C-alpha positions in Angstrom: -1.7 2.4 -30.7 1.1 4.9 -31.1 -0.9 7.6 -29.3 -1.6 5.2 -26.4 2.1 4.3 -26.2 3.1 7.9 -26.2 0.6 8.7 -23.5 1.9 5.8 -21.4 5.5 7.1 -21.7 4.4 10.6 -20.8 2.7 9.1 -17.7 5.9 7.2 -16.7 8.1 10.2 -17.2 11.6 8.7 -17.7 13.8 5.7 -17.3 14.2 6.1 -13.5 10.5 6.4 -13.0 9.9 3.4 -15.3 12.1 1.3 -13.0 10.1 2.4 -10.0 6.9 1.7 -11.9 8.1 -1.9 -12.5 9.2 -2.3 -8.8 5.7 -1.2 -7.7 4.1 -3.8 -9.9 6.5 -6.4 -8.5 5.8 -5.4 -4.9 2.0 -5.6 -5.5 2.3 -9.1 -6.9 4.7 -10.1 -4.1 2.4 -8.7 -1.4 -0.5 -10.6 -2.9 1.4 -13.9 -2.3 3.1 -13.0 1.0 -0.2 -12.0 2.6 -1.1 -15.7 2.5 2.3 -16.9 3.7 3.4 -14.6 6.4 1.9 -13.0 9.6 1.4 -9.3 9.1 4.1 -8.2 11.6 6.7 -10.2 9.6 5.4 -8.8 6.3 5.7 -5.2 7.7 9.3 -5.8 8.8 10.0 -7.0 5.3 8.3 -3.9 3.8 10.2 -1.5 6.1 13.4 -0.6 4.1 16.9 0.0 5.4 17.1 3.6 6.4 20.1 4.2 4.1 18.0 3.3 1.0 16.4 6.2 -0.8 13.7 6.7 -3.4 13.5 10.1 -5.2 10.1 10.3 -6.8 7.1 12.5 -5.9 4.5 11.1 -3.6 1.8 11.8 -6.1 3.7 9.8 -8.8 3.8 6.9 -6.4 0.1 7.1 -5.8 -0.5 7.3 -9.6 1.7 4.3 -10.3 0.0 2.1 -7.7 -3.4 3.2 -8.9 -2.4 2.3 -12.5 -1.5 -1.2 -11.5 -4.5 -1.8 -9.2 -6.9 -0.4 -11.8 -5.9 -3.3 -14.2 -8.2 -5.5 -12.0 -6.4 -8.6 -13.3 -4.6 -11.4 -11.5 -2.5 -9.9 -8.6 -3.6 -6.4 -9.6 -7.0 -6.2 -8.1 -8.1 -3.0 -6.3 -7.5 -3.3 -2.5 -6.9 -0.7 0.2 -4.7 -3.3 1.9 -2.3 -3.8 -1.0 -2.3 -0.1 -1.8 -1.5 0.9 1.7 1.2 -1.8 2.1 3.0 -0.7 -1.1 2.6 3.0 -0.3 4.0 2.3 3.2 7.2 0.7 1.6 7.8 3.5 -0.8 6.9 6.3 1.6 9.5 4.8 4.0 12.0 4.7 1.2 11.5 8.4 0.8 12.1 8.8 4.5 8.5 9.8 5.4 7.4 8.8 9.0 4.3 7.0 7.7 2.2 4.7 9.9 0.1 1.8 8.7 -3.3 1.2 10.2 -5.9 -1.6 9.9 -9.4 -1.0 11.2 -12.8 -2.7 11.3 -16.4 -1.6 11.8 -19.9 -3.0 11.4 -21.9 -1.9 8.3 -25.4 -3.3 7.8 -24.5 -6.2 10.1 -21.3 -7.2 8.3 -17.8 -6.6 9.5 -16.0 -4.3 7.1 -12.3 -3.6 7.2 -10.0 -0.9 5.8 -6.3 -0.2 5.6 -4.8 3.3 5.5 -1.7 5.4 6.2 -1.1 8.4 8.2 1.8 10.9 8.5 1.8 13.3 11.5 -1.7 12.2 12.5 -3.1 13.1 9.0 -4.4 10.6 6.5 -2.1 10.2 3.5 -4.7 10.0 0.8 -7.2 12.4 2.2 -9.4 9.7 3.6 -12.7 11.2 4.7 -14.4 8.4 6.7 -11.9 6.7 9.0 -14.4 5.8 11.7 -12.9 2.4 12.2 -11.8 0.6 15.4 -8.1 0.3 15.0 -7.0 -3.3 15.3 -3.4 -3.0 14.1 -0.8 -0.2 13.8 2.7 -0.4 12.5 5.1 0.6 13.7 4.2 0.1 17.3 5.9 -2.0 19.9 4.3 -4.9 21.8 1.5 -5.4 19.4 0.4 -8.8 18.0 -0.5 -9.3 14.4 -4.1 -9.7 13.4 -5.3 -13.1 12.2 -5.4 -13.9 8.4 -9.2 -14.1 8.6 -9.3 -10.4 9.5 -7.0 -9.6 6.6 -9.4 -11.4 4.2 -12.2 -9.0 5.4 -10.0 -6.0 4.6 -8.7 -7.3 1.3 
């Protein structure tokens, strides 16, 4: 037990990182609820932070923290490219990164499959290999309507 606890605190790295770790868990839970209550365009506005707010943590640490929560595969913390991308979008924006959120769909074996991902400077954030999806939503982009909740369920 002590070794696991020690390993966990080494993973976290410090008090400031622990606070961000908890915030990420909270945002993942909140997004799980809000995806059922708000249209995506309103959720994206909520996730887009005030430009004066800053977050000083490495991008890799953010990915590691989000992965940790989603790997629990329990309650709100179930693996999902949609939740991962939404939380990463928020925290990348807090770091001042010009990240863009995408939703796409494609047919696979007769079924409609969806995917959510992020890009910065026209490059995928998490080194996505196969992004051959028809883009149905991009944020930020002006004059675009939000996809229906049915499409979001395909992606989640």
